PAVEXPA-525716 format. One record per residue (C-alpha): residue number from 1; residue in one letter; y, x, z. Coordinates in steps of 0.25 Angstrom, whole numbers. Layout:
N
rec i:NUM aa:a yy:Y xx:X zz:Z $
...
//
This chain:
291
rec i:1 aa:m yy:329 xx:-19 zz:-251 $
rec i:2 aa:n yy:331 xx:-33 zz:-250 $
rec i:3 aa:l yy:333 xx:-40 zz:-235 $
rec i:4 aa:a yy:318 xx:-48 zz:-236 $
rec i:5 aa:g yy:312 xx:-51 zz:-223 $
rec i:6 aa:k yy:327 xx:-45 zz:-217 $
rec i:7 aa:t yy:333 xx:-51 zz:-206 $
rec i:8 aa:l yy:347 xx:-57 zz:-204 $
rec i:9 aa:f yy:356 xx:-58 zz:-192 $
rec i:10 aa:i yy:369 xx:-64 zz:-199 $
rec i:11 aa:s yy:379 xx:-70 zz:-191 $
rec i:12 aa:g yy:388 xx:-82 zz:-197 $
rec i:13 aa:g yy:376 xx:-83 zz:-210 $
rec i:14 aa:s yy:378 xx:-98 zz:-211 $
rec i:15 aa:r yy:390 xx:-98 zz:-222 $
rec i:16 aa:g yy:395 xx:-90 zz:-230 $
rec i:17 aa:i yy:394 xx:-75 zz:-233 $
rec i:18 aa:g yy:383 xx:-75 zz:-220 $
rec i:19 aa:l yy:375 xx:-84 zz:-226 $
rec i:20 aa:a yy:377 xx:-77 zz:-241 $
rec i:21 aa:i yy:372 xx:-64 zz:-234 $
rec i:22 aa:a yy:360 xx:-72 zz:-228 $
rec i:23 aa:l yy:357 xx:-79 zz:-242 $
rec i:24 aa:r yy:355 xx:-67 zz:-250 $
rec i:25 aa:a yy:348 xx:-60 zz:-237 $
rec i:26 aa:a yy:336 xx:-73 zz:-237 $
rec i:27 aa:r yy:336 xx:-71 zz:-253 $
rec i:28 aa:d yy:329 xx:-58 zz:-250 $
rec i:29 aa:g yy:320 xx:-64 zz:-239 $
rec i:30 aa:a yy:329 xx:-61 zz:-228 $
rec i:31 aa:n yy:327 xx:-68 zz:-211 $
rec i:32 aa:i yy:341 xx:-72 zz:-210 $
rec i:33 aa:a yy:346 xx:-76 zz:-197 $
rec i:34 aa:i yy:359 xx:-82 zz:-198 $
rec i:35 aa:a yy:366 xx:-82 zz:-184 $
rec i:36 aa:a yy:380 xx:-91 zz:-186 $
rec i:37 aa:k yy:388 xx:-104 zz:-179 $
rec i:38 aa:t yy:387 xx:-115 zz:-191 $
rec i:39 aa:a yy:376 xx:-124 zz:-186 $
rec i:40 aa:a yy:381 xx:-138 zz:-190 $
rec i:41 aa:p yy:389 xx:-141 zz:-202 $
rec i:42 aa:d yy:403 xx:-138 zz:-202 $
rec i:43 aa:s yy:412 xx:-144 zz:-213 $
rec i:44 aa:r yy:421 xx:-131 zz:-215 $
rec i:45 aa:l yy:407 xx:-121 zz:-216 $
rec i:46 aa:e yy:395 xx:-125 zz:-225 $
rec i:47 aa:g yy:382 xx:-122 zz:-219 $
rec i:48 aa:t yy:377 xx:-120 zz:-205 $
rec i:49 aa:i yy:366 xx:-110 zz:-200 $
rec i:50 aa:y yy:356 xx:-120 zz:-206 $
rec i:51 aa:t yy:359 xx:-120 zz:-219 $
rec i:52 aa:a yy:361 xx:-108 zz:-219 $
rec i:53 aa:a yy:348 xx:-103 zz:-216 $
rec i:54 aa:a yy:342 xx:-115 zz:-226 $
rec i:55 aa:a yy:349 xx:-109 zz:-235 $
rec i:56 aa:i yy:341 xx:-96 zz:-231 $
rec i:57 aa:e yy:328 xx:-101 zz:-231 $
rec i:58 aa:e yy:331 xx:-105 zz:-243 $
rec i:59 aa:a yy:335 xx:-92 zz:-250 $
rec i:60 aa:g yy:322 xx:-84 zz:-245 $
rec i:61 aa:g yy:326 xx:-81 zz:-231 $
rec i:62 aa:k yy:322 xx:-85 zz:-219 $
rec i:63 aa:a yy:333 xx:-92 zz:-209 $
rec i:64 aa:l yy:336 xx:-92 zz:-194 $
rec i:65 aa:p yy:348 xx:-100 zz:-193 $
rec i:66 aa:l yy:356 xx:-96 zz:-177 $
rec i:67 aa:v yy:366 xx:-104 zz:-171 $
rec i:68 aa:v yy:375 xx:-90 zz:-167 $
rec i:69 aa:d yy:390 xx:-88 zz:-163 $
rec i:70 aa:i yy:391 xx:-74 zz:-165 $
rec i:71 aa:r yy:399 xx:-72 zz:-152 $
rec i:72 aa:d yy:390 xx:-76 zz:-144 $
rec i:73 aa:e yy:382 xx:-62 zz:-139 $
rec i:74 aa:e yy:367 xx:-71 zz:-134 $
rec i:75 aa:r yy:368 xx:-81 zz:-144 $
rec i:76 aa:v yy:369 xx:-69 zz:-153 $
rec i:77 aa:k yy:359 xx:-61 zz:-147 $
rec i:78 aa:a yy:349 xx:-75 zz:-148 $
rec i:79 aa:a yy:350 xx:-76 zz:-160 $
rec i:80 aa:v yy:346 xx:-61 zz:-164 $
rec i:81 aa:a yy:335 xx:-62 zz:-156 $
rec i:82 aa:e yy:331 xx:-77 zz:-163 $
rec i:83 aa:t yy:333 xx:-70 zz:-176 $
rec i:84 aa:v yy:324 xx:-58 zz:-171 $
rec i:85 aa:g yy:314 xx:-67 zz:-166 $
rec i:86 aa:r yy:314 xx:-73 zz:-180 $
rec i:87 aa:f yy:315 xx:-62 zz:-188 $
rec i:88 aa:g yy:309 xx:-49 zz:-181 $
rec i:89 aa:g yy:320 xx:-44 zz:-182 $
rec i:90 aa:i yy:337 xx:-41 zz:-189 $
rec i:91 aa:d yy:339 xx:-33 zz:-200 $
rec i:92 aa:i yy:352 xx:-37 zz:-202 $
rec i:93 aa:l yy:366 xx:-42 zz:-196 $
rec i:94 aa:v yy:375 xx:-48 zz:-204 $
rec i:95 aa:n yy:389 xx:-50 zz:-198 $
rec i:96 aa:n yy:395 xx:-59 zz:-204 $
rec i:97 aa:a yy:400 xx:-70 zz:-194 $
rec i:98 aa:s yy:416 xx:-70 zz:-194 $
rec i:99 aa:a yy:427 xx:-76 zz:-188 $
rec i:100 aa:i yy:441 xx:-79 zz:-196 $
rec i:101 aa:r yy:455 xx:-82 zz:-195 $
rec i:102 aa:l yy:465 xx:-78 zz:-204 $
rec i:103 aa:t yy:479 xx:-76 zz:-193 $
rec i:104 aa:g yy:486 xx:-65 zz:-188 $
rec i:105 aa:t yy:487 xx:-64 zz:-174 $
rec i:106 aa:l yy:498 xx:-74 zz:-170 $
rec i:107 aa:d yy:491 xx:-85 zz:-177 $
rec i:108 aa:t yy:477 xx:-79 zz:-172 $
rec i:109 aa:p yy:470 xx:-87 zz:-159 $
rec i:110 aa:v yy:464 xx:-78 zz:-151 $
rec i:111 aa:k yy:452 xx:-89 zz:-149 $
rec i:112 aa:r yy:452 xx:-86 zz:-163 $
rec i:113 aa:y yy:453 xx:-70 zz:-161 $
rec i:114 aa:d yy:444 xx:-71 zz:-153 $
rec i:115 aa:l yy:433 xx:-79 zz:-162 $
rec i:116 aa:m yy:434 xx:-67 zz:-173 $
rec i:117 aa:h yy:432 xx:-57 zz:-165 $
rec i:118 aa:g yy:423 xx:-64 zz:-158 $
rec i:119 aa:v yy:413 xx:-67 zz:-169 $
rec i:120 aa:n yy:418 xx:-56 zz:-178 $
rec i:121 aa:g yy:417 xx:-41 zz:-170 $
rec i:122 aa:r yy:410 xx:-47 zz:-159 $
rec i:123 aa:g yy:400 xx:-57 zz:-167 $
rec i:124 aa:t yy:398 xx:-44 zz:-175 $
rec i:125 aa:f yy:394 xx:-35 zz:-162 $
rec i:126 aa:v yy:386 xx:-45 zz:-155 $
rec i:127 aa:c yy:377 xx:-49 zz:-168 $
rec i:128 aa:a yy:375 xx:-33 zz:-169 $
rec i:129 aa:q yy:373 xx:-29 zz:-156 $
rec i:130 aa:a yy:360 xx:-39 zz:-154 $
rec i:131 aa:c yy:357 xx:-36 zz:-170 $
rec i:132 aa:l yy:356 xx:-21 zz:-169 $
rec i:133 aa:p yy:344 xx:-20 zz:-160 $
rec i:134 aa:h yy:338 xx:-29 zz:-172 $
rec i:135 aa:l yy:343 xx:-21 zz:-182 $
rec i:136 aa:v yy:339 xx:-7 zz:-177 $
rec i:137 aa:n yy:325 xx:-11 zz:-180 $
rec i:138 aa:s yy:327 xx:-14 zz:-194 $
rec i:139 aa:p yy:322 xx:-6 zz:-203 $
rec i:140 aa:n yy:336 xx:-9 zz:-212 $
rec i:141 aa:p yy:346 xx:-15 zz:-204 $
rec i:142 aa:h yy:359 xx:-19 zz:-206 $
rec i:143 aa:i yy:371 xx:-25 zz:-200 $
rec i:144 aa:l yy:381 xx:-30 zz:-210 $
rec i:145 aa:t yy:397 xx:-36 zz:-203 $
rec i:146 aa:l yy:404 xx:-44 zz:-214 $
rec i:147 aa:s yy:415 xx:-38 zz:-211 $
rec i:148 aa:p yy:429 xx:-29 zz:-217 $
rec i:149 aa:p yy:429 xx:-14 zz:-221 $
rec i:150 aa:l yy:436 xx:-10 zz:-209 $
rec i:151 aa:v yy:452 xx:-4 zz:-212 $
rec i:152 aa:s yy:464 xx:-1 zz:-204 $
rec i:153 aa:d yy:477 xx:-6 zz:-213 $
rec i:154 aa:p yy:485 xx:-14 zz:-207 $
rec i:155 aa:k yy:483 xx:-24 zz:-218 $
rec i:156 aa:w yy:472 xx:-30 zz:-216 $
rec i:157 aa:f yy:475 xx:-31 zz:-202 $
rec i:158 aa:k yy:489 xx:-39 zz:-203 $
rec i:159 aa:d yy:485 xx:-52 zz:-206 $
rec i:160 aa:f yy:474 xx:-57 zz:-200 $
rec i:161 aa:p yy:472 xx:-47 zz:-187 $
rec i:162 aa:a yy:461 xx:-55 zz:-178 $
rec i:163 aa:y yy:454 xx:-57 zz:-190 $
rec i:164 aa:t yy:456 xx:-45 zz:-196 $
rec i:165 aa:i yy:451 xx:-37 zz:-183 $
rec i:166 aa:a yy:441 xx:-47 zz:-181 $
rec i:167 aa:k yy:433 xx:-43 zz:-194 $
rec i:168 aa:y yy:436 xx:-28 zz:-193 $
rec i:169 aa:t yy:429 xx:-29 zz:-179 $
rec i:170 aa:m yy:417 xx:-31 zz:-187 $
rec i:171 aa:s yy:420 xx:-20 zz:-195 $
rec i:172 aa:l yy:420 xx:-11 zz:-185 $
rec i:173 aa:f yy:406 xx:-13 zz:-178 $
rec i:174 aa:t yy:401 xx:-10 zz:-192 $
rec i:175 aa:l yy:406 xx:1 zz:-191 $
rec i:176 aa:a yy:402 xx:5 zz:-177 $
rec i:177 aa:f yy:388 xx:-2 zz:-179 $
rec i:178 aa:a yy:385 xx:7 zz:-190 $
rec i:179 aa:g yy:387 xx:19 zz:-183 $
rec i:180 aa:e yy:383 xx:14 zz:-168 $
rec i:181 aa:f yy:367 xx:12 zz:-177 $
rec i:182 aa:r yy:367 xx:23 zz:-189 $
rec i:183 aa:n yy:356 xx:28 zz:-183 $
rec i:184 aa:r yy:350 xx:18 zz:-180 $
rec i:185 aa:g yy:349 xx:12 zz:-196 $
rec i:186 aa:v yy:357 xx:0 zz:-194 $
rec i:187 aa:a yy:367 xx:-1 zz:-205 $
rec i:188 aa:v yy:380 xx:-6 zz:-202 $
rec i:189 aa:n yy:390 xx:-14 zz:-213 $
rec i:190 aa:s yy:400 xx:-20 zz:-217 $
rec i:191 aa:l yy:403 xx:-30 zz:-228 $
rec i:192 aa:w yy:416 xx:-37 zz:-232 $
rec i:193 aa:p yy:420 xx:-46 zz:-245 $
rec i:194 aa:r yy:429 xx:-38 zz:-256 $
rec i:195 aa:t yy:435 xx:-54 zz:-260 $
rec i:196 aa:a yy:434 xx:-65 zz:-252 $
rec i:197 aa:i yy:421 xx:-73 zz:-250 $
rec i:198 aa:a yy:422 xx:-88 zz:-251 $
rec i:199 aa:t yy:416 xx:-92 zz:-236 $
rec i:200 aa:a yy:420 xx:-105 zz:-226 $
rec i:201 aa:a yy:430 xx:-95 zz:-220 $
rec i:202 aa:v yy:438 xx:-92 zz:-232 $
rec i:203 aa:r yy:439 xx:-107 zz:-238 $
rec i:204 aa:n yy:442 xx:-111 zz:-224 $
rec i:205 aa:e yy:450 xx:-100 zz:-217 $
rec i:206 aa:i yy:457 xx:-92 zz:-228 $
rec i:207 aa:g yy:459 xx:-99 zz:-241 $
rec i:208 aa:g yy:450 xx:-112 zz:-244 $
rec i:209 aa:e yy:444 xx:-115 zz:-258 $
rec i:210 aa:d yy:456 xx:-108 zz:-265 $
rec i:211 aa:m yy:451 xx:-96 zz:-259 $
rec i:212 aa:i yy:436 xx:-97 zz:-261 $
rec i:213 aa:g yy:437 xx:-96 zz:-276 $
rec i:214 aa:a yy:442 xx:-82 zz:-274 $
rec i:215 aa:c yy:432 xx:-78 zz:-266 $
rec i:216 aa:r yy:418 xx:-72 zz:-270 $
rec i:217 aa:t yy:406 xx:-78 zz:-264 $
rec i:218 aa:p yy:397 xx:-75 zz:-253 $
rec i:219 aa:e yy:389 xx:-69 zz:-259 $
rec i:220 aa:i yy:394 xx:-57 zz:-264 $
rec i:221 aa:v yy:394 xx:-52 zz:-248 $
rec i:222 aa:a yy:380 xx:-56 zz:-248 $
rec i:223 aa:d yy:375 xx:-47 zz:-259 $
rec i:224 aa:a yy:384 xx:-36 zz:-254 $
rec i:225 aa:a yy:377 xx:-37 zz:-240 $
rec i:226 aa:h yy:362 xx:-40 zz:-247 $
rec i:227 aa:y yy:365 xx:-25 zz:-253 $
rec i:228 aa:i yy:370 xx:-19 zz:-239 $
rec i:229 aa:l yy:360 xx:-24 zz:-231 $
rec i:230 aa:t yy:349 xx:-20 zz:-240 $
rec i:231 aa:r yy:353 xx:-6 zz:-241 $
rec i:232 aa:p yy:345 xx:5 zz:-231 $
rec i:233 aa:a yy:353 xx:3 zz:-218 $
rec i:234 aa:r yy:353 xx:18 zz:-218 $
rec i:235 aa:e yy:362 xx:21 zz:-227 $
rec i:236 aa:c yy:372 xx:10 zz:-226 $
rec i:237 aa:s yy:379 xx:8 zz:-214 $
rec i:238 aa:g yy:395 xx:9 zz:-209 $
rec i:239 aa:n yy:400 xx:3 zz:-224 $
rec i:240 aa:f yy:410 xx:-8 zz:-225 $
rec i:241 aa:f yy:407 xx:-14 zz:-238 $
rec i:242 aa:l yy:414 xx:-24 zz:-248 $
rec i:243 aa:d yy:405 xx:-33 zz:-255 $
rec i:244 aa:d yy:408 xx:-30 zz:-269 $
rec i:245 aa:e yy:407 xx:-12 zz:-269 $
rec i:246 aa:v yy:393 xx:-16 zz:-262 $
rec i:247 aa:l yy:389 xx:-26 zz:-273 $
rec i:248 aa:m yy:393 xx:-16 zz:-282 $
rec i:249 aa:a yy:388 xx:-3 zz:-277 $
rec i:250 aa:a yy:374 xx:-13 zz:-279 $
rec i:251 aa:g yy:378 xx:-16 zz:-294 $
rec i:252 aa:v yy:384 xx:-29 zz:-293 $
rec i:253 aa:r yy:394 xx:-30 zz:-306 $
rec i:254 aa:d yy:395 xx:-44 zz:-303 $
rec i:255 aa:f yy:405 xx:-48 zz:-295 $
rec i:256 aa:a yy:409 xx:-62 zz:-302 $
rec i:257 aa:q yy:396 xx:-68 zz:-296 $
rec i:258 aa:y yy:402 xx:-69 zz:-281 $
rec i:259 aa:d yy:416 xx:-75 zz:-287 $
rec i:260 aa:v yy:419 xx:-90 zz:-280 $
rec i:261 aa:r yy:428 xx:-94 zz:-294 $
rec i:262 aa:a yy:426 xx:-85 zz:-306 $
rec i:263 aa:g yy:436 xx:-78 zz:-311 $
rec i:264 aa:a yy:445 xx:-80 zz:-298 $
rec i:265 aa:a yy:453 xx:-68 zz:-292 $
rec i:266 aa:l yy:445 xx:-64 zz:-278 $
rec i:267 aa:q yy:452 xx:-64 zz:-266 $
rec i:268 aa:a yy:451 xx:-52 zz:-260 $
rec i:269 aa:d yy:445 xx:-50 zz:-245 $
rec i:270 aa:f yy:453 xx:-49 zz:-233 $
rec i:271 aa:f yy:448 xx:-34 zz:-230 $
rec i:272 aa:v yy:446 xx:-28 zz:-243 $
rec i:273 aa:e yy:457 xx:-24 zz:-252 $
rec i:274 aa:a yy:458 xx:-33 zz:-267 $
rec i:275 aa:l yy:451 xx:-27 zz:-279 $
rec i:276 aa:p yy:461 xx:-29 zz:-293 $
rec i:277 aa:g yy:460 xx:-44 zz:-295 $
rec i:278 aa:m yy:458 xx:-49 zz:-282 $
rec i:279 aa:l yy:468 xx:-58 zz:-274 $
rec i:280 aa:p yy:475 xx:-50 zz:-263 $
rec i:281 aa:a yy:469 xx:-53 zz:-249 $
rec i:282 aa:d yy:480 xx:-60 zz:-241 $
rec i:283 aa:n yy:479 xx:-71 zz:-252 $
rec i:284 aa:m yy:470 xx:-75 zz:-244 $
rec i:285 aa:t yy:478 xx:-80 zz:-232 $
rec i:286 aa:k yy:488 xx:-87 zz:-242 $
rec i:287 aa:g yy:489 xx:-99 zz:-237 $
rec i:288 aa:t yy:479 xx:-99 zz:-226 $
rec i:289 aa:g yy:485 xx:-100 zz:-214 $
rec i:290 aa:a yy:481 xx:-84 zz:-211 $
rec i:291 aa:s yy:492 xx:-77 zz:-206 $
//
């Protein structure tokens, strides 16, 4: 199975992991709505919805660039309607948009707390609510959310509680939606990387260019997402996937192809136990000003 002719609605898909997922789908001939805020170039952020759309078209897909702040319920509804009007329906929702601030409770302004929870948790709900009436009419509907496996150990919460809880809210919606829509055939899953991924967030908010060298590329997440999104929806729901485990199950054995810097020690992600040889997660906050 591939994604030829399928329509994806991707939040925050103008760069990074969202764009990589879009490009992987585009190579199958998918239709992709890019719902993101970046309409004009930004010196700190590569790409816009329009450069993303051009790349999607060049890769073999059809693109619909949409200026969307997913905190705006009415704009999300309008963007979904535009997508359905252009492509005839929606088969896949990818909840990729996210806001981050790696600070402790005393160093997190309430305004930033509101941003993270508005984009991460509320945005996931708003996009799902708008897309689900169309997803239930798809022959193989999927919701895929970029959020970590659910846990209860305080060690995963203590360093930057506001951001952590905002991300886990996204994961809670995976659990909730999977149960609510199981009998209607909608697959709802979360996907998260084993390692840090070379994105603008890592460069600008966490560790700069030095950290980028310890990352994997967004393509590892995109390849894992493609494998999940091409599975039968009724057989694959309610899971919290890690990218390398998904690809191992798909038969991938060469993971060096995803390394930004060949031979470098990889940086474990915040929310995942490091494998032998990986840098520990707390290495990511050293020197960044995060508590």
